[in-house]
Structures are given as C-alpha cells and as structure tokens.
C-alpha positions as CSV (number, residue, x, y, z in Angstrom):
1,X,-5.5,-75.5,-5.2
2,X,-6.6,-72.0,-4.3
3,X,-7.2,-71.3,-0.6
4,X,-8.4,-68.4,1.5
5,X,-7.1,-68.2,5.1
6,X,-9.3,-66.2,7.4
7,X,-7.2,-65.7,10.6
8,X,-6.6,-62.6,12.7
9,X,-3.6,-63.9,14.6
10,X,-0.8,-62.4,12.5
11,X,1.9,-64.7,13.7
12,X,-0.2,-67.8,13.1
13,X,-1.4,-66.5,9.8
14,X,2.2,-65.9,8.7
15,X,3.2,-69.4,9.8
16,X,0.3,-71.1,8.0
17,X,0.8,-69.0,4.9
18,X,4.5,-70.0,4.7
19,X,3.7,-73.7,5.3
20,X,1.0,-73.8,2.6
21,X,3.1,-71.9,0.1
22,X,5.9,-74.4,0.6
23,X,3.3,-77.0,-0.5
24,X,2.8,-75.0,-3.7
25,X,-0.7,-73.9,-2.6
26,X,-2.0,-70.6,-3.9
27,X,-3.0,-68.9,-0.6
28,X,-4.6,-65.5,0.2
29,X,-5.1,-64.2,3.7
30,X,-7.6,-61.8,5.4
31,X,-8.0,-61.1,9.1
32,X,-11.5,-59.8,9.4
33,X,-15.1,-61.0,8.7
34,X,-15.8,-58.1,6.4
35,X,-12.7,-58.7,4.3
36,X,-13.6,-62.4,4.0
37,X,-17.1,-61.5,2.7
38,X,-15.6,-59.1,0.2
39,X,-13.2,-61.8,-1.1
40,X,-15.7,-64.6,-1.6
41,X,-18.1,-62.1,-3.2
42,X,-15.5,-61.5,-5.9
43,X,-13.2,-64.6,-6.2
44,X,-13.7,-68.3,-6.2
45,X,-11.8,-70.6,-3.8
46,X,-11.3,-74.3,-3.5
47,X,-11.0,-74.2,0.3
48,X,-11.6,-71.8,3.1
49,X,-9.7,-72.1,6.4
50,X,-11.8,-70.2,8.8
51,X,-10.9,-69.1,12.4
52,X,-14.2,-68.7,14.2
53,X,-12.9,-66.1,16.6
54,X,-12.6,-63.0,14.4
55,X,-12.4,-59.4,15.8
56,X,-15.5,-58.2,14.0
57,X,-17.7,-61.3,14.3
58,X,-18.0,-65.1,14.3
59,X,-16.4,-67.0,11.5
60,X,-19.6,-69.2,11.4
61,X,-21.1,-66.3,9.3
62,X,-18.6,-67.1,6.6
63,X,-19.4,-70.8,6.7
64,X,-23.0,-70.1,6.2
65,X,-22.4,-67.6,3.5
66,X,-20.0,-69.7,1.4
67,X,-22.3,-72.6,1.4
68,X,-25.0,-70.4,-0.1
69,X,-22.6,-68.8,-2.6
70,X,-20.7,-72.0,-3.6
71,X,-21.7,-75.2,-1.8
72,X,-18.7,-77.1,-3.4
73,X,-16.1,-74.9,-1.6
74,X,-14.4,-77.0,1.1
75,X,-14.5,-75.4,4.6
76,X,-12.0,-76.2,7.4
77,X,-12.9,-74.4,10.6
78,X,-10.3,-73.5,13.3
79,X,-11.6,-73.6,16.8
80,X,-10.4,-73.2,20.4
81,X,-9.8,-76.4,22.4
82,X,-13.0,-76.1,24.4
83,X,-15.4,-74.8,21.7
84,X,-17.5,-77.9,21.3
85,X,-20.7,-76.0,20.5
86,X,-18.9,-74.1,17.7
87,X,-17.6,-77.3,16.2
88,X,-21.0,-78.8,16.1
89,X,-22.7,-75.7,14.8
90,X,-20.0,-75.3,12.2
91,X,-20.5,-78.8,10.9
92,X,-24.3,-78.4,10.9
93,X,-23.9,-75.2,8.8
94,X,-21.9,-77.1,6.2
95,X,-18.2,-77.1,7.3
96,X,-16.4,-80.2,6.1
97,X,-13.8,-80.6,8.9
98,X,-12.3,-78.8,11.9
99,X,-8.9,-78.5,13.5
100,X,-8.3,-77.4,17.1
101,X,-5.8,-74.9,18.3
102,X,-2.9,-75.4,18.9
103,X,-2.2,-77.6,15.9
104,X,0.8,-78.9,14.0
105,X,1.4,-77.6,10.5
106,X,1.7,-81.1,9.2
107,X,-1.8,-81.9,10.4
108,X,-3.2,-78.8,8.9
109,X,-1.6,-79.6,5.5
110,X,-2.9,-83.2,5.6
111,X,-6.4,-82.0,6.4
112,X,-6.3,-79.4,3.6
113,X,-5.1,-81.9,1.0
114,X,-7.6,-84.5,2.1
115,X,-10.4,-82.1,1.9
116,X,-9.3,-80.9,-1.6
117,X,-9.1,-84.5,-2.8
118,X,-12.5,-85.3,-1.4
119,X,-14.1,-82.2,-2.9
120,X,-12.5,-82.2,-6.3
121,X,-11.4,-85.7,-7.0
122,X,-13.8,-87.9,-5.0
123,X,-11.0,-88.8,-2.5
124,X,-8.6,-90.2,-5.2
125,X,-4.9,-89.2,-5.3
126,X,-4.7,-89.7,-9.0
127,X,-6.6,-88.3,-12.0
128,X,-6.7,-90.3,-15.2
129,X,-8.2,-89.2,-18.6
130,X,-7.2,-91.4,-21.5
131,X,-3.4,-91.4,-21.8
132,X,-3.0,-88.7,-19.2
133,X,-2.4,-89.5,-15.5
134,X,-1.7,-86.9,-12.7
135,X,-0.6,-87.9,-9.2
136,X,-1.7,-84.9,-7.1
137,X,0.3,-86.0,-4.1
138,X,3.7,-86.1,-5.9
139,X,2.5,-83.5,-8.5
140,X,3.8,-85.9,-11.2
141,X,2.3,-85.9,-14.7
142,X,2.4,-88.9,-17.1
143,X,1.5,-89.3,-20.8
144,X,1.2,-93.0,-21.8
145,X,3.1,-93.9,-18.5
146,X,6.0,-91.6,-19.3
147,X,6.6,-88.7,-17.0
148,X,6.7,-85.2,-18.4
149,X,8.1,-82.1,-16.7
150,X,5.8,-79.1,-16.1
151,X,6.5,-75.7,-14.6
152,X,4.5,-74.8,-11.4
153,X,2.1,-72.6,-13.4
154,X,1.7,-75.2,-16.1
155,X,0.9,-77.9,-13.5
156,X,-1.6,-75.5,-11.7
157,X,-3.2,-74.7,-15.0
158,X,-3.5,-78.4,-15.9
159,X,-5.1,-79.3,-12.6
160,X,-7.5,-76.4,-12.9
161,X,-8.6,-77.7,-16.3
162,X,-9.0,-81.2,-14.9
163,X,-11.4,-80.4,-12.1
164,X,-13.3,-78.2,-14.6
165,X,-13.1,-80.7,-17.4
166,X,-15.6,-80.2,-20.2
167,X,-16.5,-76.7,-18.9
168,X,-15.7,-73.5,-20.7
169,X,-13.3,-71.4,-18.7
170,X,-12.8,-67.7,-19.6
171,X,-9.4,-66.1,-19.7
172,X,-10.5,-64.1,-16.6
173,X,-11.4,-67.4,-14.8
174,X,-7.9,-68.8,-15.5
175,X,-6.0,-65.7,-14.7
176,X,-7.8,-65.1,-11.4
177,X,-7.4,-68.7,-10.3
178,X,-3.7,-68.8,-11.0
179,X,-2.7,-65.3,-9.9
180,X,-5.3,-64.3,-7.4
181,X,-5.3,-60.6,-6.4
182,X,-2.1,-60.0,-8.4
183,X,-4.1,-60.3,-11.6
184,X,-5.5,-56.8,-11.0
185,X,-2.0,-55.5,-11.9
186,X,-1.9,-57.1,-15.3
187,X,-2.3,-55.0,-18.5
188,X,-3.6,-57.9,-20.5
189,X,-4.1,-61.7,-20.5
190,X,-1.4,-62.3,-23.1
191,X,0.6,-64.4,-20.7
192,X,-2.2,-66.9,-20.5
193,X,-1.7,-67.7,-24.2
194,X,2.0,-68.5,-23.5
195,X,1.2,-70.9,-20.7
196,X,-1.5,-72.7,-22.6
197,X,0.7,-73.0,-25.7
198,X,3.5,-74.5,-23.6
199,X,1.2,-76.9,-21.8
200,X,-0.5,-78.0,-25.0
201,X,2.9,-78.8,-26.5
202,X,4.0,-80.9,-23.5
203,X,0.7,-82.8,-23.3
204,X,1.3,-84.0,-26.9
205,X,4.5,-85.6,-26.0
206,X,4.7,-89.4,-26.1
207,X,1.7,-89.6,-28.4
208,X,-0.5,-87.5,-26.2
209,X,-3.7,-85.9,-27.3
210,X,-4.4,-82.1,-27.4
211,X,-7.5,-81.9,-25.2
212,X,-7.3,-78.1,-24.6
213,X,-9.7,-76.5,-27.0
214,X,-10.1,-72.8,-27.8
215,X,-13.6,-71.4,-27.6
216,X,-13.3,-68.4,-30.0
217,X,-13.8,-65.1,-28.2
218,X,-14.6,-66.8,-24.9
219,X,-11.9,-69.0,-23.5
220,X,-10.8,-72.6,-23.3
221,X,-12.2,-76.0,-22.5
222,X,-10.4,-79.2,-21.5
223,X,-12.3,-82.1,-23.2
224,X,-12.5,-85.7,-22.1
225,X,-13.5,-86.9,-25.5
226,X,-11.4,-86.5,-28.7
C-alpha cells in the first residue's frame, strides 16, 4: 500500500507516520495544499489521508482533484468534531470515508486497511490466483497451501503485481511505487531485476508457476493465465 498523508500538525503527522510505518505501509507526508497537488501530479497513491484544515486552503480541493486525476484512489478525510458540513461535502465530492479528530491510531489503521481492501480487492482479505494465495492481513503467502517466506520488498512487489494483474508495469512504475521519493536518488533500476529474480524463484517453490513475464524493453506483467 502506498499512502499520502496531508496533515499540517507536525506532532500528529509524526505519530500517524510512525504508526503506519509499523504496519509496513509505504507512507509519504506533506503539510500544505500546494505540496499535495504537486505530489499527486507526479506520483500515484493507493490512499490519501487528507486533513481538511490546511494552512493554504481547504483539503476538499484535493478530494475533488484526485477524483478527477484517478477516481480509484481511496480518500479518507480527517475532520474536526463539529465539521458536519465538511464531512457531507467531502463524501459528495468522492471521499470514501472520514475520521474525526481526536482519533485512536488503531481506528485509523483499521479504516485505512478496510479502504484499501475495498478499493483494490473488493473487500476481501485474501487474493487467490491459481496455486497462489495471499492473506493481506497477516501478510502471508502460500503456494499450493504451503507458506513461503518473502522479504518486505518482495511482498510489496507481489501485492503491487496482484492488484495490477495482466497489466504491463514499467520499471519506473515499480520503482516509484516501492521506493517513492527516494527513487530520485537511484542511478539505475538494476535493483529491480534483483528483486524480481528473487520473487520469481520463490513463487516457483512447491510446484508454483512463474507468472511474472518480461515485456522486452518496457517492463513486466503478472499474468493470471499460463
């Protein structure tokens, strides 16, 4: 999961970032409306967590914009306790859910995960393709009912392939999704080959099928048919 947090309260943003990182969620943070617009103009996110009270404008602008740019992005708005009108307008603009300040981190995490499942996996906690089964709550991966061990990057890469199954993904798509802003510091995408090679090898354990196909000169595709 790749998430953009738009929150100007530094203490709260730090707490939310730490809690989501503990859940192995790839999170980026900005604290202004203009920074948020720049981010979604360049990068793709699975979920936006948007505080509506930003120093340079109303976060509802981001809700409206992201639904124009990518309607499939999940949006969780953060509102003050008495902001009924903002909640209603946010939902009318396309927000998927809201949470009211102050909130418990456990509730935020639950709402984020529920939204992710709803958007990407039709509400299911498991993904099954042929002999492959992934439990996205426990982050467990099985080949023919036998669990295999993946590194965090391998698991993130597999799930990214799964919710883009049968779609061609460029090396840039993959790198940006897994490493976010840090990818700008990379000299090449050679490290992607290593992760894909290792993931392929592990997915072929226990009579598994190699479903990751190279598209010469372009990228990779995870196929559902073999």
